[in-house]
Every structure is written in C-alpha cells, then in structure tokens.
C-alpha positions in Angstrom: 56.1 236.4 169.5 58.3 234.5 166.5 60.6 232.3 168.3 58.8 230.8 170.9 57.1 227.6 170.7 53.8 226.8 172.1 51.5 223.7 171.6 50.4 225.1 168.5 54.2 225.0 167.1 56.5 228.0 166.5 55.3 230.6 164.6 58.3 230.9 162.1 58.1 227.5 161.0 54.9 226.8 160.0 54.8 229.8 158.2 57.8 229.1 156.3 56.2 226.0 156.0 52.8 227.1 154.7 51.3 224.9 157.5 48.1 223.8 156.0 45.6 224.8 159.2 47.7 227.8 159.1 46.7 228.9 155.6 43.0 227.7 156.0 43.2 230.1 158.6 44.7 233.4 156.8 42.1 232.4 154.0 39.0 232.6 156.4 40.5 236.0 157.7 41.0 237.4 153.9 37.8 236.4 153.0 35.9 239.9 153.2 32.4 238.0 154.0 33.8 236.0 157.1 31.9 238.6 159.3 33.5 236.2 162.3 37.0 238.1 161.8 36.0 241.1 161.6 37.1 242.1 165.1 40.6 241.9 163.8 40.2 244.4 160.8 40.8 247.3 162.1 40.9 250.1 159.5 43.0 252.7 161.7 46.2 249.6 161.3 48.0 248.5 158.4 47.0 245.0 156.8 50.2 243.8 158.2 49.4 244.8 161.6 46.3 243.4 162.1 47.3 239.6 160.6 50.4 239.8 163.3 47.6 240.4 165.9 45.6 237.7 164.5 48.1 235.0 164.3 49.2 236.2 167.8 45.7 235.5 168.7 45.4 232.0 167.4 49.4 230.7 168.4 48.2 231.9 172.1 50.9 234.8 172.5 50.4 237.4 174.8 46.7 237.4 175.4 46.7 236.9 179.0 48.1 239.6 181.8 48.1 242.6 179.6 49.9 246.1 181.7 46.7 246.7 183.5 45.8 243.4 185.4 49.1 244.1 187.6 47.7 247.6 187.9 43.9 246.9 189.0 45.3 243.8 191.1 47.9 246.6 193.0 45.2 249.1 193.6 43.0 246.3 195.2 45.5 244.5 197.1 48.2 247.1 198.4 47.4 249.7 200.2 50.5 250.9 201.4 52.2 254.0 199.7 56.1 252.6 199.5 55.6 249.5 198.3 58.0 246.4 197.6 56.9 244.0 195.1 57.9 241.2 193.2 56.5 240.1 190.0 57.8 237.2 188.2 58.0 237.2 184.4 57.2 233.9 183.0 56.2 234.9 179.9 58.4 236.8 176.8 54.9 239.1 176.3 54.0 238.9 180.1 57.0 240.5 181.6 56.9 243.9 180.0 53.1 244.0 180.4 53.8 243.5 184.4 56.7 245.6 184.4 55.1 248.5 182.8 51.4 248.2 184.7 53.2 247.8 188.3 55.1 251.1 187.9 52.8 253.1 186.3 50.3 252.6 189.1 49.0 255.8 190.8 50.9 255.8 194.4 52.8 258.5 196.1 55.2 256.3 197.3 58.1 254.4 196.1 56.9 251.6 193.6 59.6 248.8 193.6 59.4 246.0 190.6 61.9 243.0 190.7 61.5 240.1 188.1 63.2 236.9 187.1 63.2 236.1 183.8 65.6 232.9 182.1 65.4 234.1 179.0 68.3 237.2 178.4 67.1 238.3 175.0 64.4 239.9 176.8 66.7 242.2 178.9 66.7 244.9 176.3 63.0 245.3 176.1 62.8 245.8 179.7 65.4 247.9 180.2 63.9 250.1 177.0 60.2 250.0 179.0 62.5 251.6 182.0 63.8 254.1 180.0 60.2 255.1 178.9 58.3 255.3 181.9 61.5 257.1 183.6 61.1 259.4 180.8 56.9 259.9 179.6 55.7 259.0 183.1 58.1 261.7 185.5 55.3 264.2 185.4 52.3 262.4 186.1 53.8 260.1 189.0 55.3 261.8 191.9 56.7 258.6 193.9 59.8 257.1 192.9 59.9 254.2 190.3 62.7 251.3 190.1 62.6 247.7 188.3 64.9 244.9 187.8 64.8 242.1 186.1 67.2 239.3 187.2 68.2 236.8 184.5 68.2 233.2 185.9 65.7 230.4 186.8 63.3 231.5 190.0 65.0 228.0 191.4 68.0 229.4 191.7 67.0 233.2 191.8 65.0 232.5 195.2 68.6 231.3 196.9 70.5 234.1 195.6 71.6 237.2 198.7 69.0 239.7 197.0 66.6 237.0 197.3 67.5 236.4 201.2 67.1 240.1 201.4 63.5 240.0 200.1 62.5 237.6 202.3 59.7 238.6 204.5 59.4 242.3 203.0 57.1 241.7 199.6 53.9 243.1 199.2 52.3 241.6 196.4 53.8 238.6 194.5 52.2 237.4 191.1 52.9 235.1 188.2 51.9 232.8 185.8 54.3 229.8 184.9 55.2 228.2 182.1 52.1 225.2 182.2 55.1 222.8 182.3 55.6 222.0 178.9 52.8 223.7 177.2 54.8 226.8 177.0 58.0 226.1 176.0 59.2 230.1 174.7 62.8 228.8 173.6 63.7 224.8 173.4 67.2 225.9 173.0 67.6 227.6 176.1 68.3 225.4 178.8 67.5 227.4 181.7 63.8 226.9 180.9 61.9 225.1 183.3 60.3 222.6 181.0 63.9 222.1 179.1 65.5 221.5 183.0 63.1 219.0 184.0 61.1 216.8 181.1 58.8 215.1 183.3 55.7 216.5 184.9 57.1 215.1 188.5 60.7 216.6 187.7 58.7 219.7 187.0 56.6 219.6 190.4 59.1 218.9 192.8 62.4 221.2 191.4 59.9 224.3 189.6 56.5 224.3 190.7 57.2 223.8 194.3 59.9 225.9 194.7 57.9 229.1 193.1 55.3 228.7 195.2 57.1 228.1 198.4 59.5 231.2 197.6 56.6 233.5 197.1 55.1 232.4 200.5 58.9 233.1 202.0 59.2 236.5 200.4 56.1 237.7 201.2 54.9 239.9 203.9 52.8 237.9 206.3 49.3 238.3 205.4 50.0 239.7 202.4 49.3 238.3 198.4 50.1 235.7 195.6 48.6 236.2 193.1 48.5 232.5 190.8 47.0 232.1 187.3 46.9 228.5 186.1 44.8 226.5 184.3 45.0 222.7 183.4 46.8 221.9 179.9 47.0 218.8 177.7 50.8 218.3 179.0 49.2 217.8 182.7 45.6 218.0 184.2 46.9 218.4 187.2 47.9 222.0 187.3 45.1 223.8 189.4 44.8 220.5 191.9 48.5 220.9 192.6 48.5 224.4 192.7 45.9 224.3 195.6 48.0 221.1 197.3 51.4 223.0 196.9 49.9 226.6 198.5 48.8 224.7 201.4 52.0 223.1 202.1 53.8 226.4 201.6 51.8 227.9 204.2 49.2 229.7 202.2 45.3 230.1 202.8 42.7 230.3 200.2 41.8 233.9 199.6 39.8 233.4 196.4 39.3 231.4 192.5 38.6 234.1 189.7 38.0 233.4 186.5 40.5 235.2 183.8 38.4 237.0 181.1 40.2 237.4 177.8 39.7 240.4 175.8 40.5 239.2 172.1 39.5 235.2 172.6 37.2 232.9 174.1 39.2 231.0 176.6 38.8 229.6 180.2 41.8 230.7 181.7 41.6 230.8 185.4 43.5 232.8 188.4 44.0 231.5 191.9 44.4 234.4 194.3 46.0 232.7 197.4 46.5 234.8 200.6 
C-alpha cells in the first residue's frame, strides 16, 4: 500500500510532502461534524487503523477483488470436486485475497491455486497466507489445498514448461490487469507491464493480447475466464479491446456485470467471458 503508485500518486510521498488535497481530505475526516466520513470511524479499531482504511480508499488501493469474490465465482462456475485453478494476481492487495478466497472454498476435492506476479516482494505474504491456511483451515476443509505463485511477467511465464503442462487443464482463470498505466505498483520494477511497454499500443500487443490468449489456451474447453476491467484516463479503449481480443482468442461472451464496491461509490465493471 505504501510503496505502490496509482493515479493519485505514491501515498508515502504524498504524506511526506503534506500534499494539499490530502491534507484537506484528512481535515474533513477528523471533523467530527462531518457525518459523510462516519463510515470510517470504527470505535472497535484504533485511530491509526481507521485512518489507514480511509486513505486506502482515497488512493484506490485494494478496494476490489476481496477474498469473497473468488469464492463466489468458484462456487458458481466450477462444479468439479477436484479443481485445477489458475488465478493471475495483478494487484499488490488482490493476489493475496484471491489466494485466500480460492483455497478456503468448501470443496471435498483437491483445489489448486496458481498465481503469476512479477513483484518479488509479495512472495513472503503469499507464503504466510499458505502457512496459515494449512494450519487454521485443516479442520474446516476436508479436501487437499495447494498453492503456488510464480515470480514472472505473465507474458514470459505463459511460454514456460509449467504453463505448457497446464494448457487445457484449468477450470477457472480470473484476473484484473493493471489498467495499462493507471496502476503502476512499482515504478522501479522493469517487469511490471506498464514499465515494459510505455505506450498503450505496445502494452495492448505485448501484454493485454498475450494475457487473454494465454487464458484461453490454459482453460478446459467451455470453462470460464473472468476479466475485471474498466476504461480509465490513460486509456478509454480497455473495455472495447477486452471484447475484441477475447473474440480473437476464441472466447464467447458469457455476460457483462458491474462489480459493486464495498467502501466507496464506483463504477468498476467485470467482463465474464466464457
């Protein structure tokens, strides 16, 4: 949360420089008469915890794809007891939530989670979640649970031996790519797609197209690809190109849904493409 950069900027830098808009936001938050911010004043939490949650929403970090989302999707789309599942965590907060939601789903069979994340610093968090799942959910879940997150750009990983072994065996692929340059989680990581491909045209060709075609090749025939995407200031073509690239890959449109946000008013949309 502190190290990523969004359209609002880098949170640590904004705080350190006392960014005027952020100061105004915090003034409103600490004004007890401002009832519009009352939802962020939870008396069971400390002031710091409340402020962090408020800033998380204001700077648009980790507000989508919470852990219940993959659980719901997995329950509604996969009817098998033994599931080979691949999720692509593109966000700093989203990958852990998807891992947790996937492996805690109630299934009697083996549920496998495979993630691809180019950010190495997230690995300890993923490993910690897996350890806790194996300890605390052992009595709750009868089926075997395994997970692994590969540190690599997806456009490289999809050509690996492991990816080729998975081709045609995956029940569900779900992702929310980083909206081209709108969400750059580490400006110093040359493996992040927005840093590798500086123009939208290059990003579309070398990352977006490869991601969607890769999802198609990994899935079993007739199974589901869930793509969460919305147009943003850096590109108003993301939604249109999702449909174009998915059709080119071989998908048929299974539905178009709005994703309701739990802590703020927003219009983030999800394409469910089968």
